[in-house]
C-alpha positions in Angstrom: -3.8 -64.6 -136.1 -0.9 -62.1 -136.0 -2.7 -60.1 -133.3 -2.8 -63.1 -131.1 1.0 -63.4 -131.1 1.4 -59.8 -130.2 -1.0 -60.2 -127.2 1.0 -63.2 -126.0 4.2 -61.3 -126.2 2.6 -58.4 -124.4 1.4 -60.7 -121.6 4.8 -62.2 -121.3 6.3 -58.7 -120.9 3.7 -57.9 -118.3 4.5 -61.1 -116.4 8.3 -60.4 -116.5 7.7 -56.9 -115.2 5.6 -58.3 -112.4 8.1 -61.0 -111.5 10.8 -58.3 -111.3 8.6 -56.2 -109.0 7.8 -59.3 -106.9 11.5 -60.1 -106.6 12.2 -56.5 -105.5 9.4 -56.7 -102.9 10.8 -60.0 -101.6 14.1 -58.4 -101.2 12.6 -55.5 -99.3 10.9 -57.9 -97.0 14.3 -59.3 -96.1 15.4 -55.8 -95.0 12.3 -55.3 -92.9 12.6 -55.6 -89.1 9.5 -56.8 -87.2 9.4 -57.0 -83.4 7.4 -59.5 -81.4 7.0 -59.0 -77.7 5.6 -60.9 -74.7 5.2 -60.4 -71.0 4.5 -56.7 -71.5 7.8 -56.2 -73.2 9.9 -58.4 -71.0 11.0 -60.4 -74.1 11.4 -58.8 -77.5 12.3 -60.8 -80.6 13.2 -59.2 -83.9 12.7 -61.0 -87.2 13.2 -60.0 -90.8 10.4 -60.2 -93.4 12.0 -63.5 -94.4 11.4 -64.8 -90.9 15.0 -64.9 -89.8 15.4 -64.1 -86.1 18.0 -61.3 -85.9 17.7 -60.2 -82.3 16.4 -61.5 -78.9 16.2 -59.2 -75.9 15.3 -60.4 -72.4 14.9 -58.0 -69.5 16.8 -59.1 -66.4 13.5 -59.2 -64.4 12.3 -61.9 -66.8 15.1 -64.2 -65.6 14.0 -66.2 -62.6 16.3 -69.2 -62.0 13.4 -70.9 -60.1 11.1 -70.5 -63.0 12.9 -71.2 -66.2 9.7 -72.4 -67.8 8.1 -69.0 -67.6 11.1 -67.5 -69.5 10.8 -70.3 -72.1 7.1 -69.5 -72.6 7.8 -65.8 -72.9 10.5 -66.4 -75.5 8.2 -68.7 -77.4 5.3 -66.2 -77.3 7.5 -63.4 -78.5 8.9 -65.5 -81.4 5.4 -66.5 -82.4 4.2 -62.9 -82.2 7.1 -61.7 -84.4 6.5 -64.5 -87.0 2.8 -63.8 -87.1 3.5 -60.1 -87.8 6.1 -61.1 -90.4 3.4 -63.3 -92.1 0.9 -60.5 -92.1 3.5 -58.1 -93.7 4.4 -60.7 -96.3 0.7 -61.3 -97.1 0.1 -57.6 -97.4 3.2 -57.0 -99.5 2.9 -60.0 -101.8 -0.9 -59.9 -101.9 -0.9 -56.8 -104.1 0.7 -59.0 -106.9 -1.8 -61.9 -106.6 -4.9 -59.6 -106.4 -6.8 -59.6 -109.7 -4.6 -62.4 -111.0 -6.5 -65.7 -110.8 -3.4 -67.8 -111.0 -2.3 -70.5 -108.6 1.0 -69.6 -107.1 
């Protein structure tokens, strides 16, 4: 019976170690900068790994007063591109922790 308790403590230690590593990885994601673009680079949106938009750049030629809708679409597309890449990065980064662990998170 005593061995069982030791195993339990060991498992808890492992989990705590992993949680610490996960927290560090989450923090690093927040420092990552991911760019999404559209219109062949006419609009560039930069997000963090936490999906916060930190920068939007629009080239002057993308600004057409007669076609504001096109610019809106370009911004939307760039934002979605950046968020998709941020998701992929998050999945790749955090995926290493959930691999081999059949636990619902």
